[in-house]
C-alpha positions in Angstrom: -13.8 -5.2 0.8 -13.4 -7.5 3.7 -10.2 -9.8 4.1 -10.4 -12.7 1.6 -7.2 -14.5 2.0 -5.5 -16.9 -0.8 -2.5 -19.2 -0.8 0.9 -17.3 -0.6 1.9 -18.4 -3.9 -1.0 -16.5 -5.7 -0.1 -13.5 -3.7 3.5 -13.6 -4.6 2.8 -14.1 -8.2 0.8 -10.8 -8.1 3.6 -9.1 -6.2 6.1 -10.4 -9.0 4.0 -9.1 -11.7 3.4 -5.7 -9.9 7.3 -5.2 -9.3 8.2 -6.0 -13.0 9.2 -2.3 -13.5 10.3 -1.7 -9.9 14.0 -1.3 -8.8 16.1 -4.3 -8.3 16.1 -3.4 -4.7 12.5 -3.3 -4.4 12.2 -6.8 -5.9 14.8 -8.2 -3.8 13.4 -6.8 -0.5 9.7 -7.7 -1.1 9.6 -10.5 -3.7 12.4 -12.5 -2.3 13.7 -11.7 1.1 10.3 -10.8 2.8 8.5 -13.7 1.1 11.2 -16.3 2.5 10.9 -14.7 5.9 7.2 -15.1 5.9 7.3 -18.5 4.9 9.9 -19.4 7.5 8.7 -17.6 10.4 4.9 -17.1 9.9 3.9 -20.6 8.5 2.6 -19.5 5.4 -0.4 -17.3 6.5 -3.2 -16.6 4.2 -2.4 -13.2 2.3 -4.4 -10.8 0.1 -2.8 -8.6 -2.6 -4.4 -5.3 -3.1 -3.3 -3.1 -6.2 -3.8 0.9 -6.2 -2.8 3.4 -8.7 -2.8 7.1 -9.1 -6.3 7.2 -10.7 -7.8 5.7 -7.6 -6.2 7.8 -5.1 -5.3 11.0 -6.6 -7.7 14.0 -6.9 -8.2 14.1 -10.5 -11.4 12.9 -12.1 -13.2 12.8 -8.8 -11.2 9.9 -7.4 -12.0 8.5 -3.9 -9.9 6.9 -1.3 -8.8 3.3 -1.8 -10.3 0.9 0.5 -7.9 -1.8 1.2 -9.8 -3.7 3.8 -13.3 -2.7 5.2 -12.8 -4.7 8.5 -10.2 -5.8 10.8 -6.8 -6.8 9.1 -3.2 -6.7 9.2 -0.7 -4.7 7.0 2.3 -6.7 6.2 3.8 -4.8 3.3 3.1 -1.6 1.4 4.8 -0.4 -1.8 4.4 2.7 -3.7 6.0 4.4 -6.8 5.4 8.1 -7.4 4.0 8.7 -10.8 5.2 12.0 -12.6 4.7 15.0 -10.3 7.5 16.6 -8.4 5.2 18.3 -5.6 5.5 16.5 -2.2 2.8 13.8 -1.8 2.1 11.5 1.1 1.0 7.8 0.6 -1.2 7.4 3.7 -3.2 4.7 5.5 -5.8 5.4 8.1 -7.4 3.0 10.6 -10.9 3.5 9.0 -13.2 1.4 6.8 -14.2 4.0 4.2 -12.3 7.3 4.3 -8.9 8.6 5.0 -8.6 10.3 8.2 -6.4 13.3 9.6 -4.5 10.5 11.8 -2.6 8.3 9.8 -1.2 4.9 11.0 1.2 4.7 8.1 2.7 7.7 6.3 5.2 7.6 3.5 6.4 10.6 1.4 8.1 11.5 -1.8 8.6 14.5 -4.2 10.5 13.2 -7.2 8.7 11.3 -10.1 9.4 7.4 -9.9 10.6 7.5 -6.2 9.7 4.4 -4.7 8.7 3.8 -0.9 8.0 0.8 0.9 7.1 -0.2 4.4 7.3 -3.8 5.8 6.1 -5.0 9.1 7.3 -8.5 9.9 5.1 -9.1 12.6 2.2 -7.0 10.9 0.6 -3.7 11.7 -2.9 -4.5 13.0 -6.0 -2.3 12.1 -9.0 -2.8 14.1 -11.5 -0.9 11.8 -10.3 -1.0 8.3 -7.5 0.2 6.1 -8.0 3.3 3.7 -5.3 4.5 1.5 -5.0 8.0 -0.2 -2.3 10.2 -1.6 -2.6 13.4 0.5 -1.0 16.9 0.2 -0.4 17.4 4.0 0.8 14.7 6.6 -2.3 15.6 8.9 -4.8 16.4 6.2 -7.3 14.7 4.1 -6.9 16.7 0.7 -6.0 14.4 -2.1 -2.9 15.1 -4.1 -3.4 15.6 -7.9 -3.2 12.5 -10.0 0.4 13.4 -11.4 1.6 13.6 -7.8 -0.1 10.4 -6.8 1.2 6.9 -6.4 0.9 3.4 -7.9 1.6 0.3 -5.8 0.1 -2.4 -3.6 -0.5 -3.7 -0.2 -0.1 -7.2 1.2 -2.4 -8.0 4.1 -3.5 -10.8 6.4 -6.3 -11.5 8.8 
């Protein structure tokens, strides 16, 4: 999907709902501090909230990569929470419009169930081609992690 922005208030409502079961730290950083920083310093840009979950980025049941944006866009925030597995899994984003690549622009990792990871780019991380997300078994690979070792979460992007 191409970027189709909306008013910040709608994006932050979705972020608040997605973080309902998150740690207080994740709620404070993403839903409060970063939101206020964007409003104060970026003059309320149009944003887009993209949710993903273990059934869309794990290898069970023939799941595919999660396309966050099929064209140029800017990643502002990424949040992931590991499902149940205890095997090392990488939450990765590639600069590609349809598939995860061996080279990753964003790479977060975790082993324990319920571990939370997040990345915030205050000035944005620009992607020229697109943004595709997957849970992978190796930092330089494209093999998907099992669904149990995969991630639930969301990304916030802008144009």
